[in-house]
C-alpha positions as CSV (number, residue, x, y, z in Angstrom):
1,M,87.3,111.7,126.3
2,S,91.2,112.2,126.5
3,F,91.2,110.3,129.5
4,F,89.6,107.4,127.6
5,R,91.8,107.5,125.0
6,K,95.0,107.5,126.6
7,H,93.9,104.2,128.6
8,L,92.7,102.7,125.5
9,R,95.7,103.1,123.2
10,R,97.6,101.5,127.0
11,L,95.3,98.5,126.9
12,L,96.0,97.9,123.1
13,L,99.8,98.5,123.4
14,F,99.7,95.9,126.3
15,F,97.8,93.3,124.3
16,I,100.0,93.7,121.4
17,R,103.0,93.1,123.8
18,R,101.5,90.2,125.2
19,R,100.0,89.0,122.6
20,P,101.9,90.2,119.2
21,Y,100.3,86.8,117.2
22,L,96.6,87.6,118.1
23,A,97.4,91.0,117.2
24,L,98.6,90.1,113.8
25,E,95.7,87.9,113.2
26,A,93.6,91.1,113.7
27,L,95.5,92.8,111.4
28,R,95.3,90.3,108.4
29,Q,93.0,90.2,105.8
30,R,91.5,87.5,104.4
31,N,93.6,86.3,101.6
32,N,91.8,85.1,98.4
33,H,94.2,85.8,96.2
34,S,94.1,83.1,93.1
35,F,94.4,83.2,89.5
36,A,90.9,81.4,89.5
37,N,89.8,85.2,89.9
38,L,91.5,86.5,87.2
39,P,89.1,89.3,86.0
40,N,87.3,89.5,82.6
41,R,88.9,91.9,81.4
42,P,92.3,92.8,79.2
43,Q,95.3,92.5,81.2
44,R,97.5,95.2,79.5
45,N,99.2,97.4,82.1
46,F,99.9,98.1,85.3
47,E,97.0,99.5,86.9
48,D,95.4,96.2,85.3
49,L,97.2,94.4,87.9
50,D,95.1,95.6,91.0
51,W,93.7,92.2,91.7
52,I,97.2,91.1,92.6
53,L,98.4,94.2,94.1
54,V,95.8,94.4,96.9
55,S,97.9,92.9,99.6
56,N,100.1,94.0,102.3
57,S,103.0,92.9,105.0
58,T,100.6,90.2,106.4
59,N,98.3,89.2,103.4
60,K,100.5,88.3,100.3
61,G,99.2,86.0,98.1
62,L,100.2,85.5,94.2
63,L,102.7,88.7,94.3
64,L,105.3,88.6,97.2
65,L,106.2,92.4,96.5
66,E,105.6,95.9,98.0
67,F,103.5,98.3,95.7
68,D,106.8,100.3,94.7
69,E,108.8,97.1,94.2
70,A,106.2,95.6,91.4
71,A,105.9,99.5,89.8
72,L,109.8,99.3,89.4
73,L,110.3,96.1,87.6
74,F,107.1,97.0,86.0
75,R,108.9,100.0,84.6
76,L,111.9,98.2,83.6
77,V,110.2,95.9,81.7
78,R,108.1,98.1,79.9
79,S,111.6,99.9,79.2
80,K,112.7,97.3,76.6
81,P,111.2,96.0,73.6
82,A,111.9,92.4,73.0
83,A,113.1,91.6,76.3
84,Q,114.8,88.8,77.1
85,I,114.0,87.9,81.1
86,V,114.7,85.5,83.4
87,E,113.0,85.0,87.0
88,I,114.9,82.8,89.4
89,G,112.2,81.8,91.9
90,R,108.2,81.9,90.7
91,F,106.6,80.6,93.9
92,C,102.7,81.0,93.2
93,G,103.7,83.0,89.4
94,G,102.8,86.6,90.4
95,S,105.7,88.2,89.4
96,A,105.8,86.2,86.2
97,F,102.5,87.7,85.5
98,L,103.5,90.8,86.3
99,F,106.5,90.2,83.4
100,A,104.1,88.5,81.3
101,V,102.0,91.9,81.1
102,A,104.7,94.2,81.0
103,S,106.7,92.9,78.1
104,D,105.8,93.2,74.5
105,H,104.6,90.8,72.6
106,D,108.1,90.0,70.9
107,S,109.6,89.5,74.8
108,M,110.2,85.8,76.1
109,V,110.2,85.7,80.0
110,T,111.6,82.3,81.3
111,S,110.9,81.7,84.7
112,I,113.0,78.9,86.9
113,D,111.7,77.4,89.8
114,I,112.4,74.2,91.6
115,A,109.3,73.4,93.4
116,P,106.2,76.0,91.6
117,Q,103.2,76.0,93.6
118,N,100.6,77.7,91.5
119,D,101.8,76.9,87.8
120,E,98.3,75.1,86.2
121,L,96.2,77.9,87.3
122,L,99.3,80.3,85.9
123,Q,99.4,78.5,82.5
124,I,95.4,78.8,82.3
125,A,95.8,82.5,83.5
126,L,98.4,83.4,80.8
127,K,96.4,81.7,78.2
128,K,93.4,83.5,78.9
129,S,95.2,87.0,78.8
130,G,96.8,86.3,75.8
131,L,100.2,86.1,77.5
132,A,101.0,82.6,77.4
133,H,103.1,82.6,74.0
134,K,106.0,84.8,75.6
135,V,106.3,82.7,79.1
136,H,108.5,79.7,79.4
137,L,107.7,77.7,82.9
138,L,110.5,75.6,83.5
139,V,110.7,73.3,86.7
140,G,114.3,72.6,88.1
141,D,117.4,74.3,89.7
142,S,118.6,77.5,88.4
143,H,122.0,76.7,89.1
144,D,121.7,74.1,86.1
145,S,119.9,76.4,83.6
146,E,122.0,76.7,80.2
147,V,122.7,80.6,79.8
148,K,124.1,82.8,77.2
149,V,126.3,85.8,78.0
150,D,125.4,89.1,77.5
151,F,122.0,88.0,76.3
152,Y,119.2,88.8,78.7
153,D,117.6,92.4,79.6
154,L,116.8,91.9,82.9
155,I,117.8,88.8,85.5
156,F,115.3,89.0,88.6
157,V,116.9,86.5,91.0
158,D,114.4,86.1,94.2
159,G,115.0,81.7,94.9
160,D,117.3,80.6,97.4
161,H,117.6,83.3,99.9
162,S,120.9,81.5,101.6
163,Y,124.0,83.3,101.2
164,E,125.2,80.4,99.4
165,G,122.0,79.7,97.4
166,V,122.0,83.7,96.1
167,L,125.7,83.2,95.5
168,K,125.6,80.7,93.5
169,D,122.9,82.1,91.1
170,Y,124.7,85.1,90.8
171,E,128.3,83.5,89.8
172,H,126.0,80.9,87.3
173,W,124.1,83.9,85.9
174,K,126.1,87.1,86.0
175,K,128.1,87.1,83.0
176,T,124.5,86.9,81.2
177,V,122.8,90.6,81.5
178,K,123.6,92.3,78.2
179,P,124.8,95.8,78.5
180,G,122.6,98.3,79.4
181,G,120.5,95.3,81.2
182,Y,119.2,95.0,84.7
183,L,119.9,92.4,87.7
184,V,117.8,92.7,90.5
185,F,117.8,91.0,93.8
186,H,114.7,90.5,95.9
187,N,114.6,91.2,99.9
188,A,118.2,92.0,99.4
189,A,118.3,95.7,100.3
190,A,116.7,98.3,102.7
191,G,115.2,101.1,100.5
192,R,112.8,102.4,103.2
193,L,111.6,101.7,106.5
194,H,109.4,97.7,107.0
195,T,111.2,96.1,104.3
196,D,111.9,92.2,104.0
197,T,115.1,92.2,104.0
198,V,117.3,88.9,104.0
199,P,120.8,88.7,105.6
200,G,122.2,86.3,102.2
201,P,120.8,88.2,99.8
202,F,121.8,91.6,101.7
203,R,125.3,90.4,102.2
204,L,125.8,89.2,98.4
205,V,124.6,92.8,96.8
206,Q,127.2,94.6,99.0
207,E,129.8,92.6,97.9
208,I,128.9,92.9,94.1
209,A,128.9,96.8,94.5
210,T,132.3,96.5,95.9
211,R,134.2,93.1,94.2
212,D,132.2,93.8,90.8
213,R,131.3,97.4,90.4
214,E,133.2,97.5,87.0
215,Y,130.7,95.1,85.5
216,Y,127.5,96.3,88.0
217,R,126.6,99.9,88.8
218,R,124.2,100.3,91.6
219,E,121.2,102.2,91.7
220,P,119.2,103.5,94.3
221,D,117.5,100.8,95.9
222,V,113.6,100.5,95.8
223,G,112.1,98.7,99.0
224,S,114.0,95.4,99.6
225,L,115.1,95.3,95.5
226,A,118.3,96.0,95.1
227,L,119.1,97.4,91.1
228,F,122.0,96.7,89.6
229,I,122.6,98.1,85.8
230,R,125.6,96.1,83.7
231,T,127.7,98.3,82.4
232,Q,129.5,98.3,79.2
233,K,132.6,96.5,79.9
234,P,133.4,93.1,78.7
235,W,133.7,90.5,81.3
236,L,137.3,89.2,81.1
237,I,137.7,85.5,79.6
238,S,138.5,83.2,82.8
């Protein structure tokens, strides 16, 4: 039996090395995630989101976050009453829905995307779940949006992943997080093995931690999420 297992393992390794794309397809689960499949039950807590969290790195659908990343964002939002939240980069709408579930009745989630993929079904799901009143879906360039200094409790940056794009987002929005609020970048850290880290955001968060450490204190990374807490130091007027 050990002889058989040894040679089977060698055969599998040979197959994966020669045909990695076929190996990936063999591991890929069917992706049937859609807001059209919204369960007929209240969406109030993190465990209610299991239907958009059943995914892995080869099968991400509505929510392009790993489990620990989603749990962190949910916890951050749940900790802030009447939270003002900005999401830069909506794509299919999974994280916008997560923010809506995590936030309380008096919160507002403003989600910005230049080319969203799923807004019609997302809006239907939000209305069906009684969450539509606290979500504002904007279509446009996040760099052109109106900003308010020291206003937001959480800004989640998950839009343009080029260094130039994410830097422009940061410069546009950096003064809008209120003291004690959170600034979070997706695909910007390597908090554990096998994270989807992208060079542009990764470079920027290193620079923020050095250049703007008086204004933003970096917290431990969670997966590919780089987390900063806004300090009490007022921004210099420039």
